[in-house]
N, C-alpha and C positions, 0 to 999 in steps of 0.2 A: 504493500500500497506507500501511494506518496503523500511522502509527508512537508508539515504548513516549509519547517526547515528545506528541506530536498530542492523545495519547490521553489523558496527564496535563493536562494545555491546558483539556482538556472534563469532566475530570474538577474540575480548579482554577474554572473557569469554573461547573456545578451548584454545589459550594459554598456558592460567592461568592453565586446566582442567591438561592438557598437564605435564607444569614443575609441578603442585604435583606429579603427576606421574614417576615424573626423581629420580633420583640416585644424591643426591644431591652433595654429596663428588666426587663423579667420577666427576662429571659435577667442584665443585672447584678444583680438581687434574689436569685435563686437560685444562681448563681457566683461573689458578689462580687467581679464585674469592676465598669470603672469603660467610662462611655459616656462620650461627651465631639461631641455633634453628629451626627455619623450615625456614628460609628466606636466602637468598640470596644478599649482599651486594656486587655492583656491581657502581666498579669508572667510568664515563661517562663522558671524559674529567675533572677530577679531584671530579669528586662534586659525593657523595658515594645514589646511588639510591638500596631500600633494595625490591624485588623482592619474591610473595609469592604465591603460591594457591587462595591468598587471595585479593591479587592488589597486586600493583607498587606507591610506595609514594619514590618523592625527596626529597635531604636532608628539605626542614621545613617541612614534611610527605606529604604533599600534589600528587593528581592524576595530574604525569607530563603528556605533552600533543602525541596529539599521533604519533607524530616521533618518542621522545624517547621512549613512551612505544614499543609499535613496533620492533626496533630496539632491544630493550632488552631483549624481547621477540624473538625476532628471533635469538637474539643472542644465549641462553641457550638453543635457540630447536636444531637448526645446531654445537651444542658444539663436533668437530670430533674428532674418538679415539686418535687423537694422535696427537703430537704439526709438522703442517705439515713440513719440511726441506725449502719449498721453501723461499730466503728471498732480494732477487734482487727487488729494486723499480722497481713500472711502473705506467703511466699513469690513472685516469680512461680508458683511451680508450681501454689499456691492458687486462684489466682482464674482467674476462671469464661471458659475457652475457651486457653485458655493452653497446653492440650497439643501441639499442631502446632510451636508456637513453644518450648518447654522447652530444648531443645538449642541453639538458636538463642543466647537466650538465656543460656544458663551459660558458652559457650562465646566467644562474641560480645561479651555486659556481661562476665561475674562475674571470668570468668579472663582477660581481657580484661586488666581493672580492675590485677589482682592481681600478672598479669605483668609490667604496664608500670611498677609503684609496688610489687615486691619490691624489698629490701632498700633503698626510698626514704620509711619514715616518716614522716621529718616532710617531705616533698617531697606526700604528700598530702594529711597537715594540713594543709601552707600552702594547698595549691589549693580544699581544702576550708573552707578558713576563707575564699579570694579570692569564693570562689563563692557565698560570705551561709551556709553550711552554720553548723550550730550543736549542740550537746546531746541528743539527744534525753529523752523521758520514760518513758526503758525501763529497766531493769536488763537490763545483759546486762553479758559480761566478755570483751572485745577489745581490740586494743591502737589499736584508732580504731573509735569512733559514732561520725554526724554524719545530720543531718538536714538535709534541705534541700525549700524549695516549689520544686515542681516546676509545678504552678500554681497559683491559690485549689482549694479542697477537694480536692487532691492531693499529699502528702508524701510523701517518699521516705526512705530512710535506710539510707546501707552502713556494714555491718558487715567490717571490714576489722582482721585476725592479718597480721603482715610472717613474713614467711622464717626463720628461726634454725635451729639444727645440724641439728634433726633433721625439721618439716616446710616446705615448700613455701609462699609467701605464697597467703591466701586469701579470696576476696571476696563477700558474699554483700548480694544486699540487698531489701528487703523495704518493699512500698505499704502500705494500708491498704485494709482492702475492701473499704472502697466507692467504691477508686477505679477496679471492675469499671462504679460507673453514669455515671462522669462519662466514661467514656477505655474504646472494646473492648481485646482483651487485645494485636493487633496496635500498636495509638499507643503505649500500654504500653511495648509491648516495644521500641518508639523510643523511647518517654520515657530507658532503661536508657540505650540504647545513643548518644543524643545525650548523658545527665552523664558518662561516657566521657571524653566528646570534649570537655568544655567544663572538662571538668579537665585533659587533655592543654594544653586553652591556659592554663586560670587559675595553670600551673604553669610 
């Protein structure tokens, strides 16, 4: 019987084979990543990962988790012919084909961040700074608005209001509209969850 692991490994190998047949310099030019020999160096939330037809390695040289591997592979394979011009900010719900995943994103990303950091505004601020977060170029009124470079050409903004006497903590996440040209909705949902995981570690 075929196991999930077997299916994953086959998919992983297929992705790597496709990447091995790609024009690396085309990818470098259109994504803004670096090519070193036969490897593509991709910063994921500021951490350099190396991708080649031989495999994927995180900064420590180990194979990353499944979600990271999928995100990096799809990011390379979906590389657009030209940089999309759409740069307005939208919620996850506003992205193409996000419908089936909106409940997951709301519960496991946005509400999860709000619940974890409720009453700990300093904690999420420090974690965000440690993760390379910076002030976004938009005018909003939140206790914290912070932007991250998830991948080159794929920025993410986290908007957080801490709990007070009347309201619970809330969190919203915004993507640039053009993000849907670089990753599909499932991968963008993974990016959101990964950011939550990294914030916890950074704290």
